SEZAZA-696486 format. One record per residue: y, z, x of N, C-alpha, C in turn; residue in one letter; residue number from 1. Coordinates in nm, 4 decimals. Layout:
N
+----------+----------+----------+----------+----------+----------+----------+----------+----------+-----+-----+
:      npy :      npz :      npx :     capy :     capz :     capx :      cpy :      cpz :      cpx : res :   n :
+----------+----------+----------+----------+----------+----------+----------+----------+----------+-----+-----+
:        Y :        Z :        X :        Y :        Z :        X :        Y :        Z :        X :   a : NUM :
...
+----------+----------+----------+----------+----------+----------+----------+----------+----------+-----+-----+
***
This chain:
103
+----------+----------+----------+----------+----------+----------+----------+----------+----------+-----+-----+
:      npy :      npz :      npx :     capy :     capz :     capx :      cpy :      cpz :      cpx : res :   n :
+----------+----------+----------+----------+----------+----------+----------+----------+----------+-----+-----+
:  19.3877 :   0.0143 :  -0.0859 :  19.4496 :   0.1394 :  -0.0931 :  19.3733 :   0.2354 :  -0.1658 :   x :   1 :
:  19.3568 :   0.3451 :  -0.1356 :  19.2139 :   0.4314 :  -0.1982 :  19.2819 :   0.4609 :  -0.3206 :   x :   2 :
:  19.2431 :   0.5526 :  -0.4000 :  19.2332 :   0.6209 :  -0.5345 :  19.3429 :   0.6868 :  -0.4874 :   x :   3 :
:  19.3826 :   0.7607 :  -0.4384 :  19.4064 :   0.8790 :  -0.3460 :  19.6133 :   0.8864 :  -0.3457 :   x :   4 :
:  19.5888 :   0.7486 :  -0.2585 :  19.7009 :   0.6691 :  -0.2329 :  19.7384 :   0.6015 :  -0.3446 :   x :   5 :
:  19.6472 :   0.5722 :  -0.4548 :  19.7286 :   0.5159 :  -0.5745 :  19.7740 :   0.6018 :  -0.6632 :   x :   6 :
:  19.7019 :   0.7732 :  -0.6634 :  19.8095 :   0.8309 :  -0.7535 :  19.8892 :   0.8997 :  -0.6869 :   x :   7 :
:  19.9051 :   0.9438 :  -0.5204 :  20.0225 :   0.9760 :  -0.5052 :  20.1353 :   0.8967 :  -0.5251 :   x :   8 :
:  20.0695 :   0.7774 :  -0.5408 :  20.2578 :   0.6278 :  -0.5483 :  20.2691 :   0.6748 :  -0.7031 :   x :   9 :
:  20.1802 :   0.6694 :  -0.7992 :  20.2169 :   0.7131 :  -0.9548 :  20.2637 :   0.8228 :  -0.9481 :   x :  10 :
:  20.2566 :   0.9552 :  -0.9143 :  20.3028 :   1.0666 :  -0.9513 :  20.4941 :   1.0403 :  -0.8953 :   x :  11 :
:  20.4517 :   0.9935 :  -0.8020 :  20.6252 :   0.9506 :  -0.7839 :  20.6498 :   0.8758 :  -0.8266 :   x :  12 :
:  20.5779 :   0.7663 :  -0.9087 :  20.6753 :   0.6733 :  -0.9774 :  20.7073 :   0.7214 :  -1.1457 :   x :  13 :
:  20.5923 :   0.8243 :  -1.1545 :  20.6563 :   0.9061 :  -1.2931 :  20.7510 :   1.0173 :  -1.2391 :   x :  14 :
:  20.7682 :   1.0472 :  -1.1710 :  20.8778 :   1.1269 :  -1.1105 :  21.0709 :   1.0792 :  -1.1006 :   x :  15 :
:  21.0096 :   0.9398 :  -1.0816 :  21.1371 :   0.8439 :  -1.1225 :  21.1548 :   0.8312 :  -1.2576 :   x :  16 :
:  21.0659 :   0.7809 :  -1.3401 :  21.0840 :   0.7281 :  -1.4399 :  21.1415 :   0.8779 :  -1.5153 :   x :  17 :
:  21.0786 :   0.9906 :  -1.5342 :  21.1419 :   1.0657 :  -1.6202 :  21.2602 :   1.1499 :  -1.5521 :   x :  18 :
:  21.3381 :   1.1062 :  -1.4305 :  21.4106 :   1.1556 :  -1.4077 :  21.4021 :   1.3350 :  -1.3129 :   x :  19 :
:  21.2643 :   1.3503 :  -1.2627 :  21.2384 :   1.4294 :  -1.2178 :  21.3216 :   1.4513 :  -1.0735 :   x :  20 :
:  21.2652 :   1.5534 :  -1.0543 :  21.2952 :   1.5608 :  -0.8920 :  21.1770 :   1.5212 :  -0.8054 :   x :  21 :
:  21.2869 :   1.4156 :  -0.6974 :  21.1710 :   1.3954 :  -0.5494 :  21.2469 :   1.3881 :  -0.4675 :   x :  22 :
:  21.4007 :   1.5039 :  -0.4605 :  21.4466 :   1.5326 :  -0.3350 :  21.4634 :   1.7215 :  -0.2559 :   x :  23 :
:  21.4589 :   1.7649 :  -0.3384 :  21.4361 :   1.9521 :  -0.3294 :  21.3155 :   1.9691 :  -0.3486 :   x :  24 :
:  21.2709 :   1.9873 :  -0.1778 :  21.1410 :   1.9871 :  -0.1283 :  21.0932 :   2.1686 :  -0.2276 :   x :  25 :
:  21.2111 :   2.2478 :  -0.1522 :  21.1917 :   2.3852 :  -0.2147 :  21.1435 :   2.3774 :  -0.3633 :   x :  26 :
:  21.2301 :   2.3356 :  -0.4337 :  21.2094 :   2.3053 :  -0.5879 :  21.0069 :   2.2555 :  -0.6035 :   x :  27 :
:  20.9699 :   2.1933 :  -0.5407 :  20.8537 :   2.1339 :  -0.5311 :  20.7452 :   2.2186 :  -0.5303 :   x :  28 :
:  20.8160 :   2.3317 :  -0.4087 :  20.6654 :   2.4078 :  -0.3838 :  20.6578 :   2.5371 :  -0.4971 :   x :  29 :
:  20.8094 :   2.5531 :  -0.5400 :  20.7969 :   2.6549 :  -0.6443 :  20.7270 :   2.5967 :  -0.7621 :   x :  30 :
:  20.7227 :   2.4607 :  -0.7567 :  20.6331 :   2.4431 :  -0.9220 :  20.4873 :   2.4671 :  -0.8476 :   x :  31 :
:  20.4874 :   2.4107 :  -0.7637 :  20.3136 :   2.4341 :  -0.7425 :  20.2623 :   2.5614 :  -0.7187 :   x :  32 :
:  20.3447 :   2.6384 :  -0.6512 :  20.2869 :   2.7656 :  -0.6465 :  20.2585 :   2.8814 :  -0.7484 :   x :  33 :
:  20.3374 :   2.7762 :  -0.8953 :  20.3525 :   2.7883 :  -1.0314 :  20.2079 :   2.7532 :  -1.0828 :   x :  34 :
:  20.2123 :   2.6139 :  -1.0856 :  20.0840 :   2.5607 :  -1.1281 :  19.9680 :   2.6207 :  -1.0474 :   x :  35 :
:  19.9785 :   2.6526 :  -0.9286 :  19.8601 :   2.7790 :  -0.8591 :  19.8167 :   2.9208 :  -0.9519 :   x :  36 :
:  19.9023 :   2.9245 :  -0.9691 :  19.9297 :   3.1034 :  -1.0744 :  19.8581 :   3.0687 :  -1.1471 :   x :  37 :
:  19.9097 :   2.9581 :  -1.2567 :  19.8683 :   2.9021 :  -1.3887 :  19.7259 :   2.9051 :  -1.3528 :   x :  38 :
:  19.6758 :   2.8241 :  -1.2781 :  19.5156 :   2.7782 :  -1.2659 :  19.4585 :   2.9023 :  -1.2023 :   x :  39 :
:  19.4921 :   3.0054 :  -1.1427 :  19.4322 :   3.1310 :  -1.1155 :  19.4502 :   3.2507 :  -1.2491 :   x :  40 :
:  19.5546 :   3.1989 :  -1.3177 :  19.5111 :   3.2853 :  -1.4606 :  19.4091 :   3.2358 :  -1.5620 :   x :  41 :
:  19.4035 :   3.1065 :  -1.5695 :  19.3264 :   3.0687 :  -1.6203 :  19.1575 :   3.0725 :  -1.6057 :   x :  42 :
:  19.1468 :   3.0404 :  -1.4782 :  18.9838 :   3.1231 :  -1.4292 :  18.9978 :   3.2446 :  -1.4296 :   x :  43 :
:  19.1184 :   3.3166 :  -1.4286 :  19.0378 :   3.4951 :  -1.4328 :  19.0441 :   3.5123 :  -1.5809 :   x :  44 :
:  19.1099 :   3.4557 :  -1.6540 :  19.0796 :   3.4272 :  -1.7954 :  18.9643 :   3.4200 :  -1.8753 :   x :  45 :
:  18.8957 :   3.3335 :  -1.8052 :  18.8356 :   3.2504 :  -1.8369 :  18.8199 :   3.1469 :  -1.9654 :   x :  46 :
:  18.9697 :   3.0265 :  -1.9342 :  19.0458 :   2.9806 :  -2.0361 :  18.9886 :   2.8238 :  -2.0644 :   x :  47 :
:  18.9607 :   2.7697 :  -2.1221 :  18.9176 :   2.6111 :  -2.0849 :  19.0251 :   2.5474 :  -2.0384 :   x :  48 :
:  19.1373 :   2.6102 :  -2.0309 :  19.2659 :   2.4704 :  -1.9740 :  19.2120 :   2.4879 :  -1.8417 :   x :  49 :
:  19.1423 :   2.5805 :  -1.7566 :  19.1336 :   2.5654 :  -1.5975 :  19.1220 :   2.4351 :  -1.5265 :   x :  50 :
:  19.0476 :   2.3224 :  -1.5898 :  19.0256 :   2.2360 :  -1.5038 :  19.1661 :   2.1399 :  -1.5394 :   x :  51 :
:  19.2537 :   2.1599 :  -1.6244 :  19.3674 :   2.0985 :  -1.6301 :  19.4432 :   2.1746 :  -1.5225 :   x :  52 :
:  19.4791 :   2.2769 :  -1.5151 :  19.6183 :   2.3462 :  -1.4436 :  19.5528 :   2.3389 :  -1.3143 :   x :  53 :
:  19.4138 :   2.3350 :  -1.2336 :  19.3725 :   2.2523 :  -1.0995 :  19.4400 :   2.0985 :  -1.1127 :   x :  54 :
:  19.4206 :   2.0516 :  -1.2380 :  19.4926 :   1.8895 :  -1.2213 :  19.6376 :   1.8888 :  -1.1314 :   x :  55 :
:  19.7394 :   1.9653 :  -1.2437 :  19.8297 :   2.0413 :  -1.2107 :  19.8766 :   2.0868 :  -1.0936 :   x :  56 :
:  19.8103 :   2.1233 :  -1.0224 :  19.8236 :   2.1906 :  -0.8725 :  19.8107 :   2.0456 :  -0.7804 :   x :  57 :
:  19.6677 :   1.9599 :  -0.8210 :  19.6849 :   1.8473 :  -0.7588 :  19.8085 :   1.7094 :  -0.7639 :   x :  58 :
:  19.7990 :   1.7489 :  -0.8435 :  19.9605 :   1.6429 :  -0.8796 :  20.0445 :   1.7083 :  -0.8305 :   x :  59 :
:  20.0955 :   1.8459 :  -0.8102 :  20.2207 :   1.8624 :  -0.7607 :  20.2084 :   1.8680 :  -0.5943 :   x :  60 :
:  20.0611 :   1.8753 :  -0.5685 :  20.0204 :   1.8618 :  -0.4002 :  20.0702 :   1.6863 :  -0.3528 :   x :  61 :
:  20.0295 :   1.6124 :  -0.4604 :  19.9989 :   1.4820 :  -0.4138 :  20.1740 :   1.4332 :  -0.4291 :   x :  62 :
:  20.2320 :   1.4914 :  -0.5036 :  20.3801 :   1.4526 :  -0.5183 :  20.4525 :   1.4757 :  -0.3779 :   x :  63 :
:  20.4076 :   1.6098 :  -0.3947 :  20.5120 :   1.6503 :  -0.2491 :  20.4720 :   1.5680 :  -0.0921 :   x :  64 :
:  20.3088 :   1.4956 :  -0.1405 :  20.2589 :   1.4349 :  -0.0037 :  20.3523 :   1.2680 :  -0.0326 :   x :  65 :
:  20.3704 :   1.2342 :  -0.1338 :  20.4395 :   1.1111 :  -0.1323 :  20.6092 :   1.1078 :  -0.1013 :   x :  66 :
:  20.6487 :   1.1880 :  -0.1428 :  20.7682 :   1.2347 :  -0.1324 :  20.8037 :   1.2436 :   0.0114 :   x :  67 :
:  20.7105 :   1.3026 :   0.0978 :  20.7079 :   1.3125 :   0.2597 :  20.6802 :   1.2410 :   0.2880 :   x :  68 :
:  20.5833 :   1.1548 :   0.2487 :  20.4958 :   1.0311 :   0.3316 :  20.3768 :   1.0678 :   0.3856 :   x :  69 :
:  20.3662 :   1.1590 :   0.3471 :  20.1867 :   1.1881 :   0.3940 :  20.0641 :   1.1001 :   0.3189 :   x :  70 :
:  19.9791 :   1.0471 :   0.4034 :  19.9131 :   1.0346 :   0.3549 :  19.7915 :   1.1210 :   0.3244 :   x :  71 :
:  19.7817 :   1.2022 :   0.2276 :  19.7300 :   1.3026 :   0.1896 :  19.5737 :   1.3153 :   0.2202 :   x :  72 :
:  19.4790 :   1.1879 :   0.2017 :  19.3871 :   1.1481 :   0.2173 :  19.3198 :   1.1414 :   0.3166 :   x :  73 :
:  19.4198 :   1.0505 :   0.4036 :  19.3640 :   1.1006 :   0.5629 :  19.3889 :   1.2130 :   0.6400 :   x :  74 :
:  19.4396 :   1.3140 :   0.5661 :  19.4619 :   1.4247 :   0.6026 :  19.3950 :   1.5038 :   0.6095 :   x :  75 :
:  19.3380 :   1.4818 :   0.4547 :  19.2107 :   1.6007 :   0.4154 :  19.0852 :   1.5440 :   0.5298 :   x :  76 :
:  19.0837 :   1.3901 :   0.5161 :  18.9383 :   1.4109 :   0.6128 :  18.9337 :   1.4620 :   0.7244 :   x :  77 :
:  19.0661 :   1.4411 :   0.8172 :  19.0354 :   1.5000 :   0.9437 :  19.0451 :   1.6258 :   0.9537 :   x :  78 :
:  19.1148 :   1.6962 :   0.8224 :  19.0898 :   1.8363 :   0.8630 :  18.9379 :   1.8602 :   0.7467 :   x :  79 :
:  18.8527 :   1.8280 :   0.6556 :  18.7897 :   1.8383 :   0.6931 :  18.6876 :   1.8586 :   0.8035 :   x :  80 :
:  18.6787 :   1.6916 :   0.8742 :  18.6154 :   1.7389 :   1.0549 :  18.6067 :   1.7826 :   1.1217 :   x :  81 :
:  18.7581 :   1.8713 :   1.1193 :  18.8154 :   1.9727 :   1.2053 :  18.7561 :   2.0889 :   1.1771 :   x :  82 :
:  18.7509 :   2.0968 :   1.0812 :  18.6523 :   2.2501 :   1.0042 :  18.5114 :   2.2621 :   0.9928 :   x :  83 :
:  18.4501 :   2.1459 :   1.0013 :  18.3124 :   2.1218 :   1.0446 :  18.2817 :   2.1532 :   1.1827 :   x :  84 :
:  18.4165 :   2.1322 :   1.2807 :  18.3125 :   2.1758 :   1.3828 :  18.4076 :   2.3084 :   1.4724 :   x :  85 :
:  18.4699 :   2.4270 :   1.3737 :  18.4741 :   2.5054 :   1.3726 :  18.4053 :   2.6467 :   1.4207 :   x :  86 :
:  18.3898 :   2.7449 :   1.4766 :  18.3041 :   2.8632 :   1.4453 :  18.3546 :   2.9647 :   1.3815 :   x :  87 :
:  18.2833 :   3.0544 :   1.3036 :  18.3355 :   3.1603 :   1.2595 :  18.2785 :   3.2513 :   1.2665 :   x :  88 :
:  18.2817 :   3.3868 :   1.3122 :  18.2239 :   3.5224 :   1.2891 :  18.2836 :   3.6483 :   1.1895 :   x :  89 :
:  18.2323 :   3.6970 :   1.1468 :  18.2523 :   3.8574 :   1.0515 :  18.3291 :   3.9339 :   1.1728 :   x :  90 :
:  18.4242 :   3.9670 :   1.1386 :  18.5200 :   4.0448 :   1.1757 :  18.4731 :   4.1823 :   1.1338 :   x :  91 :
:  18.5289 :   4.2941 :   1.1881 :  18.4578 :   4.4375 :   1.1263 :  18.5312 :   4.5044 :   0.9812 :   x :  92 :
:  18.5942 :   4.3909 :   0.9526 :  18.6149 :   4.4281 :   0.8097 :  18.5112 :   4.3431 :   0.7003 :   x :  93 :
:  18.4250 :   4.2847 :   0.8003 :  18.3255 :   4.1874 :   0.7044 :  18.4479 :   4.0441 :   0.6606 :   x :  94 :
:  18.5049 :   3.9633 :   0.7223 :  18.5669 :   3.8734 :   0.6286 :  18.5477 :   3.7448 :   0.7959 :   x :  95 :
:  18.5217 :   3.6362 :   0.7886 :  18.5231 :   3.5548 :   0.8983 :  18.6370 :   3.4880 :   0.9571 :   x :  96 :
:  18.6582 :   3.4784 :   1.0637 :  18.7332 :   3.4676 :   1.1453 :  18.6811 :   3.4104 :   1.2145 :   x :  97 :
:  18.8173 :   3.2736 :   1.2582 :  18.7543 :   3.1548 :   1.3696 :  18.7171 :   3.2420 :   1.4778 :   x :  98 :
:  18.5885 :   3.1872 :   1.5788 :  18.5275 :   3.2617 :   1.6422 :  18.6211 :   3.2075 :   1.8318 :   x :  99 :
:  18.6743 :   3.1346 :   1.7678 :  18.7352 :   3.0471 :   1.9498 :  18.8535 :   3.0409 :   1.9000 :   x : 100 :
:  18.9453 :   2.9908 :   2.0020 :  19.0859 :   2.9395 :   2.0036 :  19.0589 :   2.7570 :   2.0044 :   x : 101 :
:  19.1305 :   2.6732 :   1.9238 :  19.1409 :   2.5966 :   1.9683 :  19.1996 :   2.4986 :   2.0250 :   x : 102 :
:  19.1560 :   2.4370 :   2.1302 :  19.2491 :   2.3723 :   2.1603 :  19.3599 :   2.2342 :   2.2012 :   x : 103 :
+----------+----------+----------+----------+----------+----------+----------+----------+----------+-----+-----+
***
């Protein structure tokens, strides 16, 4: 078992030990959104708490993955490989967009 898979399980078990939510995904996504906002705020303000806030984002994301039975490490690896093959071009507003449709 990989470290990421072990972390997913530990995060889930910690939720159970403390009586935290493990069934309401809407609640979990709201917490995740809140943690992303806190990370952004810490980054924007140059706070020393930025790394810890990023960790909170990862913890909620890994928790959601474990609740849904998703091997997040495997999915990340697949997505990174998919992104490597993508082609991007700048659009008229100067933003990068996918150059071609995926099959």
